[in-house]
C-alpha positions, 0 to 999 in steps of 0.5 A: 501913745504915738502910732509906731512905724516898724520897718523891717530890714531883711539881709538877702546876701549870698553869705546866708544860706537859702534855708536860713534866708526862708527862716528870716522871712518867716520870723519877720512874718511872726514878728509883724502878727505879734507887734502890730496893734490894729486899734493904734494903726501901727504901721509895718514895712520891709526893705530887703537888701544886698548891695542895693535896698529896695522896698519889698513892702511899704509902711501900711497900717494892715497885717502884711505878710512876706511870700516865700520869694523876695520880689525885689531884684538885688545884687546879692554878692554884697551886704550894705547894711548903711544904704539899708538904714538910709532907706528906711529913714526916707520912708517914715512918716513924719507923725509916728514913732520910728523903730527899725529891726535888722535881721542880718548875720552882720557880714557888712562888706559895703558902706558904713552901718555904725555911721548911719545908726548913730545918726538914726539914733540921734533922730529918735529911731529905735534900733533892734537887731535880730542876729542870724547865726551862721555855722562855722566853716573854713572860710576867709572873708574881707569883713570891713574896710574902715576909714574915715567918711570925710577927710580934708585935703593933705590930712593923714588918715588910716585905712583899715582892712579887717579879715576874718578866717571862720574856721574852728581853732587849730585848723590850717593857716590860709594863704592868699594875697590881699589887694587894695584899690583906690577909685575916683571917677575914671581914676584907679590906683593900686595901693597894696598887693601883698601876700597874707597868712591867716590863722583862724580869727580876725586880723587887721591890715592897715594903710596910711593915706594922704590925698591931695585932691578933693573928690569922692574916693572908693576904696576896695579891699579883695582877698584872693586865695593861693587855693581857689578851691578852698573858698567857699564863697568867692562873693565875701571876698571884696569889701568896699568903703567911701570917703569924701575928701573935702575941698570947696565942692564938686559939681557935675553940670550936665549940658545938652549935647546938641548945645555944648559950651552954652554954659562955659562961661558959668563953668569958668566962674564956678572954677574962679571960686575954687569949685571942681566942676565936671561937664558931662553931655546929655548923650553920655549920662551916668549909669549908676548912683555911685557916679552920682555920690561923688558930687555935692551938687548937680546942675541940669543946665537947660537939658531937655528930657529927650534931645535929637532930631531923628531916630538914630541921634536922639538921647534922653535920660531914662526912668532909671536915670532920673530915679538915680537923681532923685535918690541921690537928692533925697538920701 
């Protein structure tokens, strides 16, 4: 008898044709009309996602209907299902039953939706999927980069890259190169750059990894076709995954650029305890959420919102950077 909150997760990636995305919007609108029961004050909301996930409509207890165009600005070159589900978890009211409806073609190329789905299911969230079928075409996609989300230093693990040649059986083999890159902060290392031949269907490539330095690592796998003209969608040629190599902890300490060094004693003490400390002045701040995700903790060390004496030297946290700090902490 609990009230129900349903959040629809609507895929906006370029791998889905515009006409099919319009059908998905109509499905969500029809589903909201059918399933919401006004007498119980059930709520419905909509999150749209590509690389990012944005709240198109927050959970409300009246009949919402999406327009023909999505208002949120997204990067449609990627599909991050896991991030969309994380965002949904942060929206649910505490006093209702919880359900998500995932409307997607399932072509994830960023994040780890299975890990997030397990966590949500363990929290009592019901998960439904409305699969979006796509027409068969001669198209190679990097479908997934799979690796453990957390590993220990010097612990061997396996990285798997799944390539899918979505072409009818009996068609010609596709040729190209598979490039795998590992990134951590400003460091970047190319792990593989090899020619590949892909018959219709899926093929899995594996790499053996072992890392001796604690940090937050990003792995990117890219397929580069020999014949670029034969590649219908270049947007699905890249997939990304993350892992955290655990040490005692990664800490970002942001200090006032006008008073650098005021917290050197704290930095030394934390390093003596085995923590990895990155010191960043307030006039050279982070610009994206992934830059923050590599840290276990962030210290704002007596940092004002704005600093500097004249217009030529003033620096400050932007509203977007404040939102990044909030999202990184909450989600």
